[in-house]
N, C-alpha and C positions, 0 to 999 in steps of 0.2 A: 822638283821633288818635294814632297811633303813628309812630315813626320807623324808617327802614331805611337802612342804608349799602349803596349799590349795589356789586355785584361786577362785575368786568370781564366784559363780554359780556351783561349784563342788558339786556333790552328792555322796553318798556312792556307789550307783550302777555304776555310771560312773567311780569312782576311782577303783572299783573292776574290771571293764572291762579293764581299762587302765593298771593296774598292773598285773592282773592275766589272762586276756583274756576271762573272764567270769564274769557275774554279780552274780553268786551264792556264791561268797566268801565274801559277804558284812559283814556277822557276824564276820569273822576273823578280818576285819578292825575295826569294832565297838568295839569288845572285846579288841583290842590293844589300843584303844583310848577312854577309859571310860568317860573322861571329855567332850567329844563331842557326847555322845550316843544319846542325845536328838536333835541333829542337823539334819535337813533335807537338807537344802541348805547352803553351807558354804559362809561366807561373804568375805573370802580371808584373807590370812596371818596366819591362824591357822597352827601350826606345828603338823603334824600327823606322827605316827609311822606306818611303812608298813612292817609287818613281811613277811619273805620269807616262801613260802610253796612249798611242792613238788607236782608237778602235774604229773599225769600218762598220758602217751601217749598210746592211744588205739592201740592194736595190729592190728586192722583192717585197720589202716591208711597205705597207700602205703609208701614205704621207703623214697620217696622224700618229704613227708609231715611230717615226724617224727622229 
């Protein structure tokens, strides 16, 4: 698990996209940071936990994109 200091204007979906390459992992971030579960837009300075997740690479991707 890594840490991240939120910047003003960060949102859960933007953080999910930045860390995991997809917005669908928002729930993982919120679950790891229950103190901020009601936060929609961060003010900046909040220390967030960013859990590592395993992402599957679709077998249909060409080798140079895996």
